[in-house]
C-alpha positions as CSV (number, residue, x, y, z in Angstrom):
1,M,125.9,102.5,146.0
2,Q,124.8,103.8,149.4
3,Q,125.9,101.6,152.3
4,V,123.6,103.3,154.8
5,P,120.1,104.7,153.9
6,V,119.0,108.2,155.0
7,P,118.2,108.2,158.7
8,D,114.8,109.4,160.0
9,Q,116.4,112.3,161.8
10,I,119.5,114.2,160.8
11,A,121.3,116.5,163.3
12,T,121.6,120.1,162.1
13,T,124.9,120.6,163.8
14,P,126.5,117.2,163.8
15,D,129.8,116.3,165.5
16,Y,131.5,113.2,164.2
17,T,134.9,113.7,166.0
18,D,136.5,110.3,166.7
19,S,133.3,108.5,165.4
20,T,133.5,105.2,163.6
21,I,130.9,102.9,161.9
22,T,131.1,99.2,161.0
23,I,129.8,98.6,157.5
24,A,130.6,96.5,154.4
25,A,131.9,98.1,151.2
26,G,129.2,96.2,149.2
27,A,126.9,94.0,151.2
28,H,124.7,93.7,148.0
29,Y,127.4,91.5,146.4
30,N,126.6,88.7,148.7
31,R,125.2,86.1,146.3
32,G,124.3,82.4,146.4
33,P,126.7,79.5,145.6
34,L,125.4,79.1,142.0
35,H,125.8,82.8,141.1
36,T,129.3,82.8,142.7
37,F,130.3,79.7,140.8
38,L,129.1,81.0,137.5
39,Y,130.2,84.7,137.8
40,G,133.2,84.3,140.0
41,K,134.2,84.7,143.6
42,H,136.6,87.5,142.8
43,Y,137.1,89.7,145.9
44,R,133.4,89.1,146.9
45,P,134.4,88.2,150.5
46,A,136.2,91.5,150.9
47,W,133.2,93.4,149.6
48,I,130.6,91.8,151.9
49,T,132.7,91.7,155.1
50,P,131.9,94.6,157.5
51,V,134.9,96.7,158.6
52,Q,135.3,99.5,161.1
53,V,135.6,102.9,159.2
54,K,136.2,106.4,160.5
55,V,133.3,108.7,160.0
56,L,134.2,111.8,158.1
57,D,133.6,115.1,159.9
58,I,134.0,117.7,157.2
59,G,133.9,120.4,159.9
60,T,137.3,119.3,161.3
61,A,139.0,117.0,158.7
62,K,142.0,118.6,157.0
63,G,141.3,121.8,159.0
64,G,137.7,121.9,157.8
65,L,136.4,121.1,154.3
66,T,133.9,122.9,152.1
67,P,132.2,121.0,149.2
68,L,132.9,122.5,145.8
69,E,131.4,120.3,143.0
70,L,130.8,116.8,141.8
71,G,133.3,115.5,139.4
72,G,134.6,112.2,137.9
73,S,132.8,109.8,135.6
74,R,129.2,108.7,136.0
75,Q,130.5,105.3,137.4
76,T,132.2,106.9,140.5
77,I,130.7,109.4,142.9
78,S,133.4,112.0,143.2
79,L,133.1,115.2,145.3
80,R,135.8,117.9,145.3
81,L,136.3,119.8,148.6
82,E,138.5,122.6,149.8
83,N,140.0,123.5,153.1
84,H,140.5,127.0,154.5
85,E,144.0,127.2,153.0
86,G,142.7,126.5,149.5
87,T,144.1,123.0,149.3
88,E,141.7,120.7,147.4
89,Y,140.7,117.2,148.3
90,V,138.5,114.7,146.6
91,L,136.1,112.0,147.9
92,R,135.7,109.0,145.7
93,S,133.2,106.3,146.3
94,V,134.6,102.8,146.9
95,D,131.7,101.2,145.1
96,K,131.0,102.0,141.5
97,E,128.1,102.1,139.1
98,P,129.4,100.7,135.8
99,A,125.9,100.1,134.5
100,S,125.5,103.8,134.2
101,V,127.0,103.6,130.8
102,L,124.0,101.6,129.5
103,P,120.9,103.3,128.1
104,E,118.3,104.2,130.7
105,K,115.9,101.5,129.6
106,W,118.6,98.9,130.4
107,Q,119.5,100.2,133.9
108,D,117.3,97.7,135.7
109,S,118.0,94.7,133.4
110,Y,119.7,91.4,134.2
111,I,122.6,92.6,132.0
112,A,123.0,95.7,134.2
113,N,123.0,93.6,137.3
114,I,125.8,91.4,135.9
115,I,127.8,94.4,134.9
116,R,127.4,95.8,138.5
117,D,128.4,92.5,139.9
118,A,131.7,92.7,137.9
119,N,132.8,95.3,140.5
120,T,133.8,92.4,142.7
121,A,136.8,91.8,140.4
122,M,138.2,95.0,142.0
123,H,139.6,94.9,145.5
124,P,137.7,97.5,147.5
125,Y,140.7,98.4,149.6
126,G,143.5,97.8,147.1
127,A,144.3,101.5,146.7
128,L,145.2,101.7,150.4
129,V,148.2,99.5,150.1
130,I,149.9,101.4,147.2
131,P,151.4,104.5,148.8
132,V,154.0,102.6,150.9
133,M,155.2,100.8,147.8
134,A,155.2,103.9,145.6
135,A,157.3,105.8,148.2
136,A,159.7,102.9,148.4
137,V,160.4,102.9,144.7
138,G,160.4,106.7,144.3
139,V,157.1,107.2,142.5
140,Y,154.9,110.1,143.3
141,H,151.4,109.2,144.6
142,T,148.3,110.2,146.3
143,K,147.5,108.8,149.8
144,P,143.9,107.8,150.2
145,E,142.2,107.5,153.5
146,L,139.2,105.2,154.1
147,V,136.2,107.1,155.4
148,Y,132.4,106.9,155.8
149,V,130.5,109.9,154.5
150,P,127.5,110.5,156.8
151,H,124.3,112.2,155.9
152,D,125.8,115.5,156.9
153,P,123.8,118.7,156.2
154,R,127.1,120.5,155.8
155,L,127.4,118.7,152.5
156,G,124.6,120.9,151.3
157,K,123.1,120.0,147.9
158,Y,125.5,117.0,147.7
159,M,124.2,115.2,150.8
160,G,121.7,113.2,148.8
161,T,124.4,112.0,146.4
162,T,127.4,111.5,148.7
163,G,125.8,110.8,152.1
164,G,125.8,107.2,153.4
165,I,128.7,105.9,151.3
166,M,132.1,104.5,152.0
167,A,134.7,106.6,150.2
168,L,138.4,107.3,149.8
169,L,139.5,110.8,150.8
170,E,142.8,112.0,149.3
171,R,144.5,115.2,148.4
172,R,143.6,116.2,144.8
173,P,146.7,116.1,142.5
174,T,146.4,119.6,141.0
175,G,147.7,123.1,141.5
176,N,150.3,124.0,144.1
177,Q,151.8,121.1,146.0
178,A,154.9,122.9,147.4
179,D,154.1,121.5,150.8
180,N,153.5,117.9,149.6
181,P,156.6,115.7,149.3
182,Q,154.3,112.9,147.9
183,M,154.1,115.0,144.7
184,G,157.6,116.2,144.7
185,N,156.8,119.5,146.4
186,A,155.9,120.8,142.9
187,K,154.7,124.4,142.7
188,D,152.2,123.3,140.1
189,V,150.7,120.0,139.0
190,K,149.2,119.9,135.5
191,S,146.7,117.7,133.7
192,S,147.9,115.3,130.9
193,R,146.5,117.7,128.3
194,S,148.6,120.6,129.6
195,A,151.8,118.6,130.0
196,L,151.5,117.0,126.6
197,E,150.7,120.3,124.9
198,E,153.8,121.8,126.5
199,R,156.0,118.8,125.5
200,L,154.8,118.8,121.9
201,A,154.8,122.5,121.4
202,D,158.3,123.4,122.9
203,S,161.6,121.4,122.6
204,D,162.7,123.0,125.9
205,S,160.1,121.0,127.8
206,R,160.3,117.3,128.4
207,L,158.5,114.5,130.1
208,D,160.9,112.7,132.5
209,A,161.1,109.2,130.9
210,R,163.1,107.5,133.6
211,F,160.7,108.7,136.3
212,Y,157.7,107.7,134.2
213,L,159.1,104.2,133.6
214,R,159.4,103.6,137.4
215,A,155.7,104.4,137.7
216,R,154.8,102.2,134.7
217,L,156.8,99.2,136.1
218,L,154.8,99.6,139.4
219,D,151.6,99.6,137.4
220,M,152.6,96.2,135.9
221,L,153.5,94.8,139.3
222,L,150.1,95.9,140.7
223,G,148.2,94.6,137.6
224,D,146.7,98.1,137.1
225,W,145.3,98.0,133.6
226,S,143.5,101.4,133.6
227,R,146.4,103.7,132.9
228,H,144.9,106.0,130.2
229,E,146.0,109.6,130.0
230,D,143.4,111.0,132.3
231,N,144.6,108.7,135.1
232,W,147.9,110.7,135.3
233,R,148.8,114.1,136.6
234,W,152.2,115.8,136.1
235,A,154.4,117.6,138.6
236,E,155.9,120.6,136.8
237,F,159.5,121.8,137.5
238,S,161.1,124.8,135.8
239,N,164.4,124.1,134.0
240,K,167.4,126.2,134.7
241,D,167.4,127.8,131.3
242,K,163.8,127.7,129.9
243,G,160.9,125.3,129.6
244,Y,159.7,122.6,132.1
245,T,160.3,119.0,133.1
246,Y,157.2,117.0,134.0
247,R,157.2,114.0,136.3
248,A,154.3,111.6,136.4
249,I,151.8,111.3,139.3
250,P,149.6,108.2,138.9
251,R,146.0,108.5,140.2
252,D,142.9,106.4,140.4
253,R,144.0,102.9,141.5
254,D,140.6,101.3,141.4
255,N,141.8,98.5,139.1
256,A,145.0,97.4,140.8
257,F,145.0,93.7,141.8
258,Y,142.1,93.0,139.4
259,K,140.9,89.4,139.5
260,I,138.3,88.3,136.9
261,K,139.3,84.8,135.7
262,D,137.7,82.6,138.5
263,G,134.3,81.8,136.9
264,P,133.1,80.3,133.7
265,V,131.2,83.4,132.5
266,P,134.0,85.9,133.0
267,W,136.4,83.3,131.6
268,L,134.3,83.0,128.4
269,F,134.1,86.8,128.2
270,L,137.9,87.0,128.2
271,Q,138.3,84.2,125.7
272,L,136.1,86.1,123.3
273,G,138.5,89.0,123.5
274,F,136.0,91.7,124.3
275,K,138.2,93.5,126.9
276,P,141.8,92.4,126.4
277,Q,143.0,94.9,129.0
278,Y,141.1,92.9,131.7
279,Q,144.1,90.9,133.1
280,T,143.8,88.9,136.2
281,F,146.3,89.6,139.0
282,Q,148.3,86.4,139.3
283,S,151.8,85.1,140.1
284,K,153.1,84.9,136.5
285,L,153.3,87.7,134.0
286,T,153.4,86.5,130.4
287,R,154.0,88.5,127.2
288,K,150.3,88.1,126.4
289,N,149.3,89.4,129.8
290,L,151.6,92.4,129.3
291,E,150.1,93.3,125.9
292,G,146.6,93.5,127.3
293,L,147.6,95.0,130.7
294,N,149.4,97.9,129.0
295,R,146.8,98.5,126.3
296,S,145.4,101.8,127.8
297,G,148.8,103.2,128.6
298,R,150.4,102.3,125.2
299,N,150.1,105.7,123.6
300,L,151.8,107.5,126.4
301,D,154.5,104.8,126.6
302,E,155.3,105.1,122.9
303,L,155.8,108.9,123.2
304,I,157.7,109.1,126.5
305,L,159.8,105.9,126.7
306,T,161.3,106.2,123.2
307,E,164.5,107.9,124.6
308,L,165.3,104.9,126.9
309,S,167.6,102.2,125.7
310,R,167.5,98.5,126.7
311,Q,170.2,99.1,129.3
312,D,168.1,101.9,130.8
313,W,165.2,99.5,131.2
314,I,167.4,97.0,132.9
315,E,168.9,99.5,135.3
316,I,165.5,101.0,136.3
317,S,163.7,97.6,136.6
318,D,166.6,96.3,138.7
319,S,166.3,99.4,140.9
320,V,162.6,99.0,141.4
321,K,163.0,95.3,142.1
322,H,165.6,95.8,144.8
323,Q,163.7,98.7,146.5
324,L,160.5,96.7,146.6
325,T,161.7,94.4,149.4
326,D,159.6,91.7,151.1
327,A,159.4,94.0,154.1
328,V,158.0,96.9,152.1
329,I,155.4,94.6,150.4
330,E,154.3,93.1,153.7
331,N,154.1,96.4,155.5
332,A,152.1,98.0,152.6
333,F,149.2,95.5,153.0
334,K,148.8,96.4,156.7
335,A,147.1,99.6,155.5
336,M,144.0,97.4,154.8
337,P,141.4,97.1,157.5
338,D,142.4,94.3,159.9
339,T,139.6,92.0,159.0
340,I,140.3,92.4,155.3
341,Y,144.0,91.9,155.8
342,K,143.4,88.6,157.5
343,L,140.9,87.6,154.8
344,T,142.8,88.5,151.6
345,A,146.4,89.7,152.1
346,A,148.4,86.5,152.2
347,P,147.8,85.3,148.6
348,M,148.1,88.8,147.2
349,I,151.5,89.3,149.0
350,S,152.7,86.0,147.7
351,M,151.7,86.8,144.1
352,L,153.2,90.3,144.3
353,K,156.5,89.0,145.4
354,S,156.5,86.5,142.5
355,R,155.8,89.3,140.1
356,R,158.5,91.5,141.6
357,N,161.0,88.6,141.1
358,Q,160.2,88.6,137.4
359,L,160.4,92.3,137.0
360,T,163.5,92.6,134.8
361,Q,162.3,89.9,132.4
362,V,158.9,91.6,132.4
363,A,160.4,95.0,131.6
364,L,162.5,93.6,128.8
365,S,159.5,91.8,127.3
366,Y,157.5,95.1,127.2
367,Y,160.6,97.0,126.0
368,S,160.8,94.7,123.0
369,M,157.1,95.3,122.2
370,L,157.6,99.1,122.1
371,A,161.0,98.9,120.3
372,A,159.6,97.0,117.3
373,Q,158.0,100.1,115.9
374,T,159.6,103.2,117.4
375,D,158.2,106.7,117.1
376,I,160.5,109.7,117.5
377,V,158.4,112.7,117.9
378,G,159.6,116.3,117.6
379,T,157.8,119.5,118.6
380,D,156.3,122.5,116.9
381,K,159.7,124.3,117.3
382,H,162.6,123.8,114.9
383,E,164.6,120.5,115.2
384,R,167.4,118.8,113.3
385,F,167.3,115.0,113.1
386,E,170.6,113.3,112.2
387,I,170.0,109.7,111.1
388,E,173.2,107.7,110.6
389,V,173.2,104.2,109.2
390,L,176.1,102.7,111.2
391,S,175.8,99.3,109.7
392,P,173.0,97.3,108.0
393,E,171.8,96.3,111.5
394,Q,172.3,99.6,113.4
395,V,170.9,103.1,113.0
396,Q,171.8,106.1,115.2
397,V,169.3,109.0,115.7
398,L,170.4,112.3,117.1
399,E,167.8,115.0,117.7
400,Y,168.9,118.6,118.2
401,K,167.2,121.8,119.0
402,I,168.1,124.4,116.3
403,G,167.6,128.1,116.0
404,K,165.9,130.0,113.2
405,D,169.3,130.1,111.5
406,G,169.5,126.4,111.5
407,K,172.4,126.2,113.9
408,K,172.5,123.5,116.6
409,E,171.7,124.7,120.1
410,Q,171.1,121.6,122.2
411,L,171.2,117.8,121.9
412,L,167.7,116.7,122.8
413,S,168.0,112.9,122.5
414,A,170.4,110.3,121.2
415,R,169.8,106.6,120.7
416,T,171.2,103.7,118.6
417,F,168.7,101.2,117.3
418,S,169.4,97.6,116.4
419,K,167.6,95.5,113.8
420,K,167.4,92.7,116.5
421,E,164.9,94.9,118.3
422,T,163.5,97.4,115.8
423,D,161.8,96.8,112.5
424,A,160.9,100.5,111.8
425,L,161.8,104.0,112.9
426,N,159.0,106.6,112.5
427,L,160.1,110.2,112.8
428,Y,157.7,113.0,113.1
429,G,158.9,116.6,112.9
430,L,155.5,118.1,113.7
431,N,155.4,121.9,113.1
432,G,158.4,124.1,112.7
433,D,161.1,124.2,110.1
434,D,162.9,120.9,110.6
435,V,165.9,119.3,109.0
436,F,166.3,115.6,108.4
437,I,169.8,114.3,107.4
438,V,170.3,110.7,106.6
439,T,173.9,109.5,106.2
440,G,175.8,106.2,106.0
441,H,177.8,103.9,103.6
442,V,175.5,100.9,103.8
443,A,171.9,100.2,103.3
444,S,169.7,100.0,106.5
445,A,167.9,96.8,107.3
446,I,165.6,99.0,109.5
447,D,162.8,100.9,107.8
448,I,163.2,104.7,108.2
449,N,159.9,106.6,107.8
450,I,159.9,110.4,108.0
451,W,156.9,112.7,108.3
452,G,158.0,116.3,108.3
453,G,154.7,117.8,109.2
454,A,153.8,121.4,108.9
455,G,156.5,123.9,108.3
456,E,159.3,124.4,105.8
457,D,161.3,121.2,106.1
458,V,164.6,120.2,104.5
459,Y,165.5,116.5,103.7
460,Q,169.0,115.4,102.8
461,V,169.7,111.7,102.1
462,Q,173.3,110.9,101.2
463,E,172.8,107.6,99.4
464,N,176.4,107.2,98.2
465,G,175.1,105.0,95.4
466,I,173.7,102.5,97.9
467,K,170.6,100.7,96.9
468,S,168.5,101.1,100.0
469,G,165.7,99.0,98.7
470,K,163.3,101.9,99.5
471,R,164.0,101.4,103.2
472,I,164.0,105.2,103.5
473,R,160.6,106.8,103.0
474,I,159.7,110.5,103.3
475,I,156.1,111.7,103.4
476,D,155.3,115.4,103.0
477,S,153.8,118.0,100.7
478,R,155.7,119.7,97.9
479,Y,155.0,123.2,99.3
480,S,158.0,125.0,100.8
481,N,159.9,121.8,101.5
482,T,163.3,121.0,100.1
483,F,164.3,117.4,99.0
484,H,167.9,116.5,98.4
485,V,167.5,112.7,97.8
486,G,168.6,110.1,95.4
487,R,166.6,107.5,93.4
488,Y,166.8,104.9,96.2
489,T,164.8,107.0,98.6
490,S,161.0,106.9,98.4
491,V,159.4,110.3,98.5
492,V,155.6,110.3,98.8
493,I,154.2,113.7,98.0
494,D,150.8,114.3,99.6
495,D,149.5,117.8,99.2
496,D,146.2,116.9,100.9
497,I,147.8,116.1,104.3
498,A,146.0,118.3,106.8
499,A,148.6,120.5,108.6
500,K,147.1,119.7,111.9
501,K,147.5,116.0,111.5
502,F,151.2,116.1,112.3
503,D,151.5,119.2,114.5
504,A,151.2,119.3,118.3
505,A,147.4,119.8,118.3
506,G,147.0,116.9,115.8
507,W,149.2,114.6,117.8
508,L,147.0,115.1,120.9
509,L,144.2,113.3,119.0
510,H,146.1,110.1,119.8
511,Y,145.1,110.5,123.4
512,Y,142.1,110.1,125.7
513,L,141.9,113.5,127.3
514,N,139.2,115.4,129.2
């Protein structure tokens, strides 16, 4: 992964002020015609073309930086640093070592070399173009700078690991960002684990769904398929009364503009379905593309985007589409090194404009995937869910925060579901003493499944003699729960359900979290 080997002599007090170096991001990816034909051209020209890069002087950069510790996965060299004011930054290697996941005996094998070569499907400078677009559409973001990390003795014990590499330097999305408008001037930025724990434990805290959807639509436009929970951070804002609102900060854009389909070997790999999330950045976005592209982000999407209606998706996608103008896209790509811009930007700009023009249709296609099986997730506090069957084709769900006395205190969410979009509603009370009330004068064509979770729950189903065909199903234990239901409601008593399975801590098991 080193672009430059250790020099024979290293200055003890180096000065790299205004220094630059001309190097390639990955000269070792220069392969012969047969290899390129079989395994794909991908972004190989961008990797092997030398570019002029600023040399990082940690003594002066950002007011002077002190190394803290290595972080990240084994695939990426990642070094955390801190300036004199306590603001943290992170250096992340442009090149990766994906073969590190293999057993040690396989590290020097032909398979390992092929896995390493797959790095060329990533654009080495793709992350640089995103901040301009993110700012234009109102999405929080990091702002990486391209640097070369020299063999600097001020790196201390990390010089052998991080010296001699091309890297991206960016402000670390954590802690106090009050002076940083790119992260909403938030006084605190939390991990996904912290934000999800707060959301699932307390009904006064919410994840901003509209803000998150803007970020997810940008992901789809960029073809960024690696959107698992650890690739998000959350700007925390105190609500006027109590609790917090969390707004998404995407991070780690290594896989934006991914291109893997231009060779028979990767094409066969994709056809066999080994990695359905590996979707090639191209002009057209199909439903199949979307399904794979959003695979790693699906759990978060199903939790956060539930409260948004079809009309919300239309409004937000139209807004993103109109804010991402041709001028914004064209200007964004100028953040690439000049030689790389001339080499790769034109087709990428054209494809991105095409994807943007399809955005509303793309959004509605993904909305329909999420809507088919909709999860409505409560918290470990007390909630009241009012489910009204308005017609055979429509069901309205209102979720309220309630006090210990059972009285309504606040409407948390409201949405009407249509059979045209939704086959099943799955409600989860989690912990707390929850109330579920089902009303209506007709049978629902939408399946209604209710898991009360831990706590002393109350269920009231007003059947009015309507044969629901067992469309309403309740799953809970018999202990301390109250059931007022008729014979047309299916009640599944399971006294072996682990309490933690449907409380906040159990729900976190759905997620990939560090």
